[in-house]
C-alpha positions as CSV (number, residue, x, y, z in Angstrom):
1,M,22.6,16.0,32.6
2,G,21.6,18.0,29.8
3,K,18.4,19.5,29.8
4,I,15.7,17.3,27.9
5,K,14.3,19.8,25.0
6,N,10.1,20.0,24.5
7,Q,9.2,18.8,21.2
8,K,5.9,19.8,19.7
9,F,4.0,17.6,17.6
10,E,1.5,18.7,15.3
11,L,-1.0,16.7,13.7
12,S,-2.6,17.9,10.3
13,L,-6.2,17.5,9.3
14,N,-5.4,14.6,6.9
15,Q,-3.9,12.5,10.1
16,L,-6.8,13.2,12.2
17,L,-9.6,12.3,9.2
18,P,-9.6,8.6,10.0
19,N,-10.3,9.0,13.7
20,M,-13.1,11.6,12.9
21,M,-14.6,9.0,10.7
22,T,-14.5,6.4,13.5
23,I,-15.8,9.3,16.2
24,A,-18.8,10.1,13.7
25,A,-19.3,6.1,13.3
26,I,-20.0,5.8,17.2
27,C,-22.3,8.5,17.1
28,L,-24.4,7.1,14.3
29,G,-24.4,3.8,16.3
30,V,-25.3,5.5,19.6
31,T,-28.0,7.4,17.6
32,A,-29.7,4.2,16.1
33,I,-29.9,2.7,19.7
34,K,-31.9,5.9,20.4
35,H,-34.1,5.4,17.5
36,G,-34.9,2.1,18.3
37,F,-35.9,3.0,21.6
38,E,-38.1,5.7,20.4
39,G,-39.9,2.9,17.7
40,K,-38.0,4.7,14.7
41,F,-36.8,1.2,13.3
42,Q,-36.1,1.9,10.0
43,S,-33.9,4.8,10.4
44,A,-32.3,3.0,13.1
45,V,-31.3,0.2,10.8
46,Q,-30.1,2.5,7.9
47,L,-28.0,4.3,10.6
48,I,-26.4,1.1,11.8
49,L,-25.6,0.5,7.9
50,L,-24.3,3.9,7.7
51,A,-22.2,3.4,10.7
52,G,-20.9,0.2,9.0
53,V,-19.9,1.9,5.7
54,L,-18.0,4.7,7.8
55,D,-16.1,1.4,9.6
56,G,-15.1,0.1,6.3
57,L,-13.7,3.3,5.2
58,D,-11.6,4.8,8.3
59,G,-9.0,2.0,8.3
60,R,-8.4,2.3,4.4
61,V,-8.4,6.2,4.5
62,A,-5.7,5.8,7.2
63,R,-3.5,3.5,5.3
64,L,-4.3,5.8,2.1
65,L,-3.2,9.1,4.2
66,K,-0.4,6.9,6.3
67,S,-2.1,8.1,9.5
68,D,-2.5,5.0,11.2
69,S,-2.0,5.0,14.7
70,K,-2.5,3.2,18.1
71,L,-5.4,5.5,18.9
72,G,-6.8,5.1,16.0
73,A,-6.8,1.5,16.2
74,E,-8.3,1.2,19.8
75,L,-11.2,3.7,18.9
76,D,-11.9,1.6,15.5
77,S,-12.0,-1.6,17.8
78,L,-14.3,0.2,20.7
79,A,-16.8,1.6,17.5
80,D,-16.8,-2.0,16.5
81,V,-18.4,-3.2,19.7
82,L,-21.2,-0.4,19.7
83,N,-21.8,-0.3,15.9
84,F,-21.5,-4.4,15.4
85,G,-22.1,-5.9,19.1
86,L,-24.3,-3.4,20.8
87,A,-26.6,-1.5,18.6
88,P,-28.1,-4.3,16.3
89,P,-29.2,-6.5,19.1
90,F,-30.7,-3.5,21.0
91,V,-32.7,-2.2,18.2
92,L,-33.8,-5.8,17.4
93,Y,-35.0,-6.4,21.2
94,F,-36.9,-2.7,20.9
95,W,-38.3,-4.3,17.8
96,A,-39.4,-7.6,18.3
97,L,-38.2,-8.9,22.1
98,Q,-39.7,-6.8,24.4
99,D,-43.0,-8.9,25.2
100,V,-40.6,-11.9,26.1
101,K,-38.3,-10.2,28.3
102,G,-36.4,-12.8,29.9
103,I,-35.2,-15.0,27.0
104,G,-35.1,-12.1,24.7
105,W,-32.6,-10.1,26.9
106,F,-30.9,-13.2,27.1
107,S,-30.2,-13.6,23.6
108,V,-29.2,-10.1,23.4
109,Q,-26.8,-10.6,25.9
110,I,-25.7,-13.9,24.6
111,F,-24.9,-11.8,21.2
112,V,-23.1,-9.0,22.8
113,V,-20.6,-11.3,24.6
114,C,-20.1,-13.2,21.3
115,C,-19.5,-10.1,19.4
116,V,-17.1,-8.9,22.1
117,V,-15.2,-12.1,22.4
118,R,-14.8,-12.5,18.4
119,L,-13.5,-8.8,18.5
120,A,-11.0,-9.7,21.3
121,R,-10.0,-12.8,19.4
122,F,-9.1,-10.7,16.2
123,N,-7.0,-8.1,18.2
124,V,-4.9,-10.5,20.3
125,T,-4.3,-12.9,17.2
126,S,-1.3,-11.3,15.1
127,K,-2.1,-14.3,12.7
128,S,-5.3,-13.3,11.7
129,D,-4.6,-10.8,8.9
130,Q,-2.1,-13.7,7.7
131,E,-4.5,-16.2,7.7
132,V,-7.2,-14.2,5.5
133,N,-4.4,-13.4,3.1
134,S,-3.2,-16.8,2.8
135,S,-5.9,-19.1,2.8
136,G,-8.9,-16.5,1.8
137,Y,-11.2,-17.2,4.8
138,F,-12.1,-15.8,8.1
139,V,-12.4,-17.9,11.1
140,G,-15.8,-17.6,12.1
141,V,-18.4,-15.0,10.8
142,P,-16.9,-11.3,11.3
143,A,-18.6,-8.7,13.3
144,P,-19.6,-6.5,10.7
145,A,-21.2,-9.5,8.7
146,A,-23.1,-10.8,12.0
147,A,-24.6,-7.3,12.3
148,L,-25.8,-7.4,8.8
149,L,-27.3,-10.9,9.3
150,V,-28.6,-10.5,12.6
151,M,-31.1,-7.7,11.6
152,L,-32.5,-9.9,8.6
153,P,-35.6,-10.4,10.2
154,M,-36.4,-6.5,10.1
155,Y,-35.2,-6.5,6.4
156,F,-38.3,-9.0,5.5
157,S,-40.7,-6.7,8.0
158,F,-39.8,-3.7,6.1
159,A,-39.7,-4.9,2.5
160,F,-43.1,-6.4,2.6
161,E,-44.4,-3.6,4.9
162,M,-45.8,-5.9,7.3
163,A,-45.3,-6.5,11.3
164,I,-43.3,-9.1,12.6
165,L,-43.2,-12.1,10.5
166,L,-41.5,-14.6,12.6
167,P,-42.2,-15.8,15.8
168,T,-40.2,-14.0,18.6
169,L,-38.4,-17.1,19.9
170,V,-37.6,-17.8,16.5
171,I,-36.1,-14.6,16.2
172,C,-34.3,-15.1,19.6
173,G,-33.0,-18.2,18.2
174,H,-31.6,-16.6,15.0
175,L,-29.8,-13.9,17.3
176,V,-28.1,-16.7,19.3
177,L,-27.3,-18.5,16.6
178,I,-25.4,-15.6,14.7
179,G,-23.7,-14.8,17.9
180,L,-22.4,-18.1,18.1
181,L,-21.2,-18.2,14.4
182,M,-19.0,-15.3,15.4
183,V,-16.9,-17.3,17.9
184,S,-17.3,-20.6,16.0
185,N,-14.3,-22.3,13.7
186,V,-16.7,-22.0,10.6
187,P,-14.9,-20.8,7.6
188,T,-15.9,-17.7,5.9
189,W,-14.8,-16.2,2.6
190,S,-12.9,-12.9,3.0
191,F,-13.8,-10.3,0.3
192,K,-10.3,-8.9,1.3
193,V,-8.5,-11.3,-1.0
194,V,-10.8,-10.9,-4.3
195,K,-8.8,-10.0,-7.3
196,T,-9.5,-9.6,-10.7
197,S,-7.6,-8.9,-14.2
198,P,-7.7,-5.6,-15.9
199,K,-9.8,-7.4,-18.7
200,N,-12.7,-8.4,-16.2
201,S,-12.6,-5.1,-14.0
202,K,-15.3,-3.7,-16.1
203,Y,-17.7,-6.6,-14.8
204,F,-16.9,-6.0,-11.0
205,L,-17.6,-2.2,-11.9
206,I,-20.8,-3.2,-13.4
207,G,-21.6,-5.3,-10.4
208,F,-21.1,-2.8,-7.9
209,A,-22.9,-0.3,-9.7
210,V,-26.1,-2.7,-10.1
211,I,-25.8,-3.2,-6.3
212,G,-25.5,0.4,-5.9
213,A,-28.6,1.5,-7.7
214,S,-30.6,-1.4,-6.2
215,V,-29.6,-0.4,-2.4
216,L,-30.8,3.2,-3.5
217,N,-34.2,2.0,-4.8
218,Y,-34.9,-1.4,-3.4
219,V,-32.7,-1.0,-0.3
220,W,-34.4,-3.7,1.9
221,I,-35.0,-6.2,-0.8
222,T,-31.1,-5.9,-1.9
223,L,-30.2,-6.4,2.0
224,I,-32.0,-9.5,1.8
225,G,-30.5,-10.7,-1.4
226,L,-26.9,-9.8,0.2
227,C,-27.6,-11.8,3.3
228,M,-29.1,-14.8,1.3
229,I,-26.1,-14.9,-0.9
230,Y,-23.6,-14.6,2.2
231,I,-25.3,-17.4,4.0
232,L,-24.8,-19.6,1.0
233,L,-21.2,-18.9,0.8
234,V,-21.2,-19.7,4.5
235,L,-23.1,-23.2,3.9
236,F,-20.8,-23.8,0.9
237,T,-17.6,-23.4,2.6
238,I,-19.0,-25.7,5.5
239,V,-19.7,-28.3,3.2
240,T,-16.6,-28.0,0.8
241,G,-14.3,-28.1,4.2
242,K,-16.1,-31.4,5.4
243,A,-15.7,-32.6,1.9
244,Q,-12.0,-32.0,1.5
245,R,-11.4,-33.2,5.2
246,H,-13.3,-36.2,4.3
247,R,-11.0,-37.1,1.2
248,S,-7.7,-36.3,3.2
249,I,-8.7,-39.1,5.9
250,N,-9.5,-41.5,3.1
C-alpha cells in the first residue's frame, strides 16, 4: 500500500475574517451580560446592538470572500443563541425583573427556550432559505428581530430618561409574547428579498442615510420607531394573510 502523504492546509487572513467577526460578536454579547449585571444598562443594550450588526455582516463577508465553512456556520449559530437568546433577556431581567424573581426568571427561560427552538428549526429546515426567497416571508419572528423587540421597554425608558415605565408583570408578558412569536407560524416579512430598480436606488440610499443619522443622534427614539414599524408590518401580514385565506375559502 502506498503511503498517504501529509497535506498542509493554509488559511489566509481573508478566510479567517468572518469567523473573527463572529467571535468578536460573542465577546460583545458576553460583555453585555456583564454590563447588565453591573447596572450599566444603556451600554449593555448598545453592545447587543453592535453584536447584531456583526452577526448580520459576518455571513455576507464570508460569501463575498468565498470563505464559507462548516466551522463558521456552527460559530454563527452559537453566537445567535448568545447574542439574541441569552443576552437580551438577561439584561432585561437585571433591569426590571429581579423584584419578581419567580415569574421574571420563568419569563426569561421561556424566551431563551423559544429562541433556541427557533434557531434549531431554522438550522435543520433546509427549505428555510427557499421559503424566504420564494414568498418573501419568514415563518415566525427571526431571532435578531425578536432581540430588538424584546428590549423595547428599555428604549422607552432611556429615550425619556425615566425609570421603568411599565409594570414588571407587563414586561414579563412582553418577554413571553416575543418568545412565542419566534416559534409561531406567523409570517414575517424578510428584507432579504427587497429589490429596487437603479432609478429608485437613490431613494433607498437617502432613506438609509436618514436612518443612520437618526441612530447616531437619537438612538433610542429611532429604535422605538423601527420597532413600531416592524410590529405594524407583522400585524399587516397577519391581517392580509387571514383575508386571503378567507377569500380562498369563499
